[in-house]
C-alpha positions as CSV (number, residue, x, y, z in Angstrom):
1,M,-70.6,160.3,43.7
2,S,-67.7,160.6,46.1
3,L,-68.4,161.8,49.6
4,E,-65.9,164.1,51.5
5,K,-64.5,161.9,54.2
6,R,-61.8,162.3,56.9
7,T,-60.9,160.4,60.1
8,Q,-60.3,161.8,63.6
9,N,-59.6,159.7,66.7
10,S,-60.7,156.5,64.8
11,V,-64.0,158.1,64.0
12,D,-64.9,158.5,60.3
13,I,-66.5,161.9,59.5
14,V,-68.5,162.2,56.3
15,K,-70.1,165.3,54.8
16,L,-73.3,164.6,52.9
17,P,-74.3,166.5,49.7
18,E,-76.8,169.4,49.5
19,Q,-79.6,167.0,48.6
20,L,-80.1,163.4,49.7
21,M,-83.0,161.9,47.7
22,M,-83.9,158.9,45.6
23,A,-81.7,159.9,42.6
24,G,-78.4,159.5,44.6
25,A,-79.5,157.6,47.6
26,A,-78.2,154.2,46.5
27,D,-74.7,155.5,45.8
28,V,-74.5,157.3,49.1
29,R,-75.8,154.2,50.9
30,T,-73.1,152.1,49.3
31,E,-70.3,154.5,50.0
32,L,-71.4,155.0,53.7
33,K,-71.8,151.3,54.3
34,E,-68.4,150.7,52.8
35,I,-66.9,153.3,55.1
36,I,-68.5,151.7,58.1
37,S,-67.4,148.2,57.2
38,N,-63.8,149.2,56.4
39,G,-63.4,151.5,59.3
40,S,-64.0,151.3,63.1
41,G,-67.8,151.5,62.6
42,K,-67.9,154.9,64.4
43,L,-69.4,157.4,62.0
44,I,-70.2,161.1,62.2
45,I,-72.4,162.3,59.4
46,D,-72.1,166.1,58.8
47,L,-75.4,167.6,57.5
48,A,-74.2,171.2,57.3
49,D,-74.6,171.4,53.5
50,T,-77.7,169.2,53.4
51,T,-80.8,171.3,52.8
52,F,-83.2,168.7,51.4
53,M,-83.8,165.0,52.2
54,D,-86.6,162.7,51.2
55,S,-87.6,159.3,52.6
56,S,-84.9,157.6,50.5
57,G,-82.3,159.8,52.3
58,L,-83.8,158.9,55.7
59,A,-83.6,155.2,54.7
60,V,-79.9,155.6,53.9
61,L,-79.2,157.0,57.3
62,V,-81.2,154.3,59.1
63,S,-79.3,151.7,57.0
64,C,-76.0,153.1,58.1
65,L,-77.1,153.2,61.7
66,Q,-78.0,149.5,61.5
67,A,-74.6,148.6,59.9
68,A,-72.8,150.5,62.6
69,R,-74.7,148.8,65.4
70,K,-73.9,145.4,63.9
71,K,-70.3,146.3,64.7
72,D,-71.5,147.5,68.2
73,E,-70.8,151.1,67.2
74,D,-72.9,154.1,66.5
75,V,-73.7,156.9,64.1
76,C,-74.0,160.6,65.2
77,L,-75.4,163.4,63.1
78,V,-74.1,166.9,63.3
79,H,-74.9,170.4,61.9
80,M,-78.5,169.6,61.1
81,G,-80.3,172.5,59.5
82,P,-83.9,173.4,60.3
83,T,-85.5,171.7,57.3
84,V,-83.8,168.4,57.9
85,S,-84.3,168.7,61.7
86,A,-88.1,169.2,61.1
87,L,-88.1,166.0,59.0
88,F,-86.4,164.0,61.8
89,E,-88.9,165.3,64.3
90,L,-91.8,164.5,62.1
91,T,-90.6,160.9,61.6
92,R,-89.5,160.7,65.2
93,L,-86.0,159.7,64.1
94,H,-84.6,162.3,66.4
95,T,-85.3,159.8,69.2
96,V,-83.2,157.1,67.4
97,F,-80.1,159.0,66.3
98,Q,-77.6,160.9,68.5
99,I,-77.8,164.5,67.1
100,F,-75.3,167.1,68.0
101,D,-74.8,170.8,67.2
102,D,-71.1,170.4,66.7
103,E,-68.5,167.8,65.8
104,Q,-66.8,167.9,69.2
105,G,-69.9,166.7,71.0
106,A,-70.3,163.8,68.6
107,L,-66.6,162.9,68.9
108,S,-66.9,162.8,72.7
109,A,-69.9,160.6,72.4
110,L,-68.2,158.1,70.1
111,T,-64.8,157.9,71.8
């Protein structure tokens, strides 16, 4: 799996697939952690297309957050739909991640 990635103002922006679950979680985790380690460590994860995520998907995002914070940087989430948002609230991860409605807010927080 190859994620759609671009960079703006030294911040890597990655769009996640429609589903992030156990079947593809390991590949996504590897790719995201590679982006963090090879880049600035600042990462925006775009969830606009992501309609389903299981606990494996959540673990991928937490792992990325830990990798970014080891570089004294952060991960922001944008364009979170209602289903994924409900999952983040249920697991209380909305208190751990910076979540924005749009990319500009996330860019401002990271730069």
